[in-house]
C-alpha positions in Angstrom: -0.1 0.1 0.0 1.4 3.3 -1.0 -0.1 6.7 -0.6 1.4 9.6 -2.9 2.0 13.3 -1.8 2.7 15.8 -4.6 4.3 19.3 -3.9 3.4 21.9 -6.3 6.9 22.8 -7.4 9.0 22.9 -10.5 12.2 20.9 -8.7 15.5 21.1 -10.7 16.5 24.4 -13.0 18.4 25.0 -16.0 20.3 28.1 -15.7 21.2 30.2 -18.8 22.8 33.7 -18.6 21.9 33.9 -14.7 18.3 33.1 -15.4 17.0 30.0 -14.0 14.0 28.1 -16.1 12.1 25.2 -15.1 11.4 22.2 -17.3 8.5 24.1 -19.0 10.8 27.0 -19.8 8.8 29.0 -17.1 11.5 31.9 -15.5 11.7 31.2 -11.8 12.7 34.1 -10.0 16.3 34.3 -8.6 15.0 34.2 -4.8 13.3 30.8 -5.6 16.6 28.8 -6.7 18.7 26.9 -4.0 22.1 26.3 -5.6 23.3 22.5 -4.4 26.7 22.4 -2.7 27.2 19.6 -5.1 25.3 18.4 -8.3 22.9 15.9 -7.6 21.7 13.5 -10.8 23.2 16.0 -12.9 21.3 18.9 -11.5 22.8 21.9 -9.6 19.8 24.5 -9.5 16.1 23.6 -7.7 13.1 25.6 -6.7 13.0 26.4 -3.5 10.5 24.9 -1.1 8.5 27.4 1.1 8.8 27.3 4.7 5.5 27.0 5.0 5.1 24.2 2.5 8.1 22.2 4.1 5.7 23.0 7.5 3.0 21.6 6.1 4.6 18.4 4.4 6.3 17.8 7.5 2.9 17.7 9.5 1.2 15.9 7.4 4.1 12.9 7.1 3.9 12.8 11.1 -0.1 12.3 10.9 0.3 9.5 7.8 3.0 8.0 9.7 0.9 7.7 12.9 -2.6 7.1 11.5 -1.1 4.2 9.1 1.9 2.8 11.3 4.1 3.7 8.7 7.9 4.0 10.2 9.2 7.4 10.4 12.2 6.0 8.0 13.2 8.4 4.9 15.2 6.6 2.0 16.9 8.9 0.1 19.1 6.6 -1.9 18.2 4.9 -5.2 17.2 1.5 -3.6 13.6 0.2 -5.4 14.5 -3.6 -3.9 14.7 -2.2 -0.4 11.3 -0.6 -0.8 9.2 -3.2 -2.7 10.1 -5.7 0.1 6.9 -6.1 1.5 8.5 -6.1 5.2 9.7 -2.6 4.6 7.7 0.5 5.8 8.6 4.2 5.6 8.9 7.0 3.2 10.5 7.2 0.1 10.4 9.4 -3.3 10.2 9.2 -7.2 13.7 9.3 -7.0 13.9 6.2 -4.8 12.3 3.9 -7.6 13.8 6.0 -10.7 17.6 6.8 -10.7 16.2 9.8 -13.4 13.9 11.4 -11.1 14.9 14.5 -9.5 12.3 14.8 -7.2 12.7 15.7 -3.4 16.7 16.6 -3.9 18.7 15.8 -0.5 19.2 19.3 0.7 15.3 19.1 1.0 14.9 15.4 2.3 17.4 16.2 5.0 15.4 19.2 6.5 12.2 16.8 7.2 11.3 16.4 10.7 8.6 14.1 11.5 
């Protein structure tokens, strides 16, 4: 059983001449851009997750973990075999299943507290 949560966020961004763009070519304000200390899956720039949205995500995850007896374990690495194990319980991301996905870059995952 799984529960999917989608956040409104452009995620990885492209940089061109000091301007930042989403994958749909939407211009992103510079103050909404986060630079990773090192590239992750080929990406260096990401759309910031606002504090209010991050707080709501943490509260929702805490509720779901409590309500459905889900371990408060975050898996940030690509490890589909671990996650597909019926005995495993925890929180995973698209990037846990697909090596080309860049959602929930490590800087965001590291800040999740439940």
